[in-house]
C-alpha positions in Angstrom: 211.4 136.7 159.0 209.7 136.8 155.4 209.0 140.1 154.0 207.2 141.6 151.7 208.2 143.6 148.7 209.1 146.8 150.7 210.8 145.3 153.5 208.3 145.1 156.2 208.1 142.0 157.5 204.4 140.0 157.2 203.9 139.6 160.9 203.6 143.9 160.7 201.9 143.2 158.1 198.8 141.8 159.5 199.0 144.0 162.3 197.8 146.7 160.9 194.6 145.1 160.0 193.9 144.8 163.6 194.4 148.8 164.4 191.5 149.2 165.9 192.5 146.4 168.7 195.7 148.1 169.3 197.4 146.7 166.6 200.6 148.6 165.1 200.0 152.2 164.3 199.9 153.9 160.9 203.0 156.0 161.6 205.3 153.1 162.5 204.2 151.4 159.4 205.3 154.2 157.5 208.1 154.9 159.1 209.3 151.1 158.2 208.7 151.5 154.6 210.7 154.8 154.0 213.6 153.5 156.1 213.7 150.2 154.3 216.0 150.2 150.6 213.8 150.1 147.4 215.0 146.5 145.5 212.7 146.8 143.1 209.8 149.0 141.4 207.0 146.8 143.2 209.1 148.6 146.4 208.5 152.0 145.6 204.6 151.4 144.6 203.6 149.6 147.8 203.3 146.1 148.5 202.8 145.4 145.1 200.0 143.7 143.7 199.0 140.3 144.2 197.2 138.6 140.4 194.7 136.2 143.1 193.6 135.6 146.0 192.7 132.1 147.8 190.7 132.4 150.8 190.5 129.1 153.1 187.3 129.8 155.0 186.2 126.6 156.5 182.7 126.3 157.8 182.5 123.5 160.0 186.1 123.0 159.9 188.8 121.6 162.9 188.9 124.1 165.9 191.8 126.0 166.5 192.3 123.7 169.8 193.1 120.6 167.1 195.5 122.8 164.8 197.2 125.7 165.4 196.7 127.1 169.2 196.5 123.6 171.0 197.1 125.9 174.4 198.6 122.6 176.1 199.3 124.3 179.4 195.4 125.2 179.9 193.3 123.1 181.9 192.4 119.9 180.7 188.6 121.4 179.9 190.2 124.0 177.5 193.2 123.0 175.9 193.5 121.0 172.9 193.1 116.8 172.8 196.6 116.5 170.4 199.8 116.3 171.3 202.0 119.8 170.2 205.1 119.6 167.8 207.9 122.3 167.4 208.1 124.1 164.4 210.7 125.5 161.9 209.6 128.6 163.9 211.0 128.6 167.7 208.6 129.0 170.5 205.4 128.7 167.8 204.3 125.0 168.5 201.2 122.9 166.5 199.2 119.8 166.4 201.2 116.7 165.9 198.7 116.1 163.1 200.4 118.9 161.2 203.7 117.3 160.5 204.2 119.1 157.2 202.9 122.1 158.2 205.2 122.8 161.4 208.4 122.8 158.8 206.5 125.7 156.7 205.7 128.2 159.7 208.5 130.5 158.9 206.3 131.1 155.8 202.7 131.9 157.9 201.7 133.6 160.8 199.1 132.7 163.7 196.7 135.3 165.0 195.6 134.1 168.2 193.7 137.6 169.5 191.0 137.3 167.0 187.8 138.1 168.6 184.3 139.6 169.0 181.8 140.4 171.7 178.7 140.3 169.6 179.1 137.6 168.5 177.8 135.5 170.7 178.8 132.2 168.9 176.1 132.4 166.2 177.5 131.1 163.1 175.4 133.4 160.7 176.9 136.1 162.4 180.4 135.2 162.9 180.3 134.1 159.0 178.9 137.5 157.9 181.7 139.7 160.1 184.1 137.4 158.6 183.5 137.7 155.2 182.1 141.8 155.3 184.5 143.1 157.8 180.9 144.3 160.0 178.2 143.3 162.2 174.3 143.0 160.9 171.3 144.2 162.6 169.8 141.4 160.8 171.7 138.2 161.4 171.1 137.4 165.0 171.1 133.1 164.9 172.9 130.9 162.2 170.2 130.1 159.5 170.2 133.4 157.5 170.1 133.7 153.9 171.7 136.4 151.8 170.2 139.9 151.3 170.2 142.4 149.2 171.1 144.9 152.1 173.9 143.0 153.3 177.6 144.5 152.9 179.3 142.7 150.2 181.6 140.0 150.9 185.7 140.3 150.5 185.4 138.8 146.4 182.5 140.7 145.7 184.6 143.7 147.0 187.3 142.6 144.4 184.6 142.3 141.5 183.4 146.2 142.1 186.6 147.4 141.5 188.6 145.4 138.9 189.9 147.1 136.1 190.0 145.6 132.6 188.7 142.3 131.0 188.7 139.3 132.4 189.2 136.0 130.9 187.4 134.1 133.9 184.8 135.2 137.2 186.6 137.4 139.3 185.4 136.1 142.1 184.6 132.0 142.3 183.3 130.0 145.2 183.9 126.2 145.5 180.7 125.2 147.7 179.7 121.7 148.8 175.7 120.7 147.3 174.5 120.0 150.8 175.4 123.5 152.3 173.3 126.4 152.5 174.1 130.0 151.8 174.9 132.2 154.8 174.1 136.2 154.7 177.6 137.9 154.0 178.6 135.5 151.3 177.3 137.4 148.4 177.4 141.0 146.6 174.4 142.1 149.3 173.8 146.2 148.4 176.7 145.6 145.2 173.9 144.0 142.9 173.9 139.9 141.8 176.0 141.1 139.4 178.8 140.7 142.1 177.8 137.7 143.7 180.3 134.4 143.2 180.3 132.2 140.4 179.8 128.8 142.4 181.0 125.7 141.7 178.9 123.7 143.3 180.0 120.3 142.1 182.6 117.7 144.0 185.2 118.1 141.8 186.6 114.8 143.3 183.8 112.5 141.4 185.1 111.2 138.4 181.7 112.4 136.8 182.9 116.0 137.5 181.4 118.9 135.0 180.6 122.4 136.5 176.6 122.4 135.4 176.9 126.4 135.4 178.7 125.9 132.0 177.2 122.7 130.6 175.6 124.1 126.9 171.5 123.9 127.0 170.5 121.0 125.8 167.3 122.4 123.4 170.2 124.5 121.3 172.0 122.4 118.6 175.4 122.2 118.7 177.1 124.4 115.6 177.5 122.2 112.6 174.3 120.0 113.7 171.6 121.5 113.2 169.7 121.1 109.6 171.7 123.3 106.8 174.6 124.7 109.2 177.7 125.2 107.7 181.4 125.1 109.2 
């Protein structure tokens, strides 16, 4: 089982996030950290410092019943359509359409306990809850746009508390052009300065360019204006 820098297993680290659902209690976590022998400076400072984070939030992506939780022993109307295959973690099976991921199962954790009785199947409320960690009394259906009253999403919080100068935007969102923005995907009450830098174009197209970085057409380039010197 993989461990973080201070010796706490990744599984227990993920369980900390589910304290409200009966996950790992904080005293138990602290005992494990205290008993782990420090091997580096990062070991004494906590979990270390991540340089970046990539969140794959696939709206409309494949169901867990087609990927990581096929429920092969469930009734036909419940279980997934694909066949399960073994992974390099004993007892863990995933879809036969993910053979490469089956060999990397020791590097990730599959969480099957995420649920919420208040979402009611609405995509808008699900997106809001997953990205902000809060329910929204304003978001009741699917087609709900962002508001300045929303809680900020994860990336906006990172943007708010970052320190030091940054050469690139701290929060970049890759979004296809035809998909609208849900509530909970922006800075919310933190303000628009903490909204994500959105790349709306398809990077697989040969003419791909980030329009937000294109120089304005009414401003001449250096040296092209009359009398300009390099």
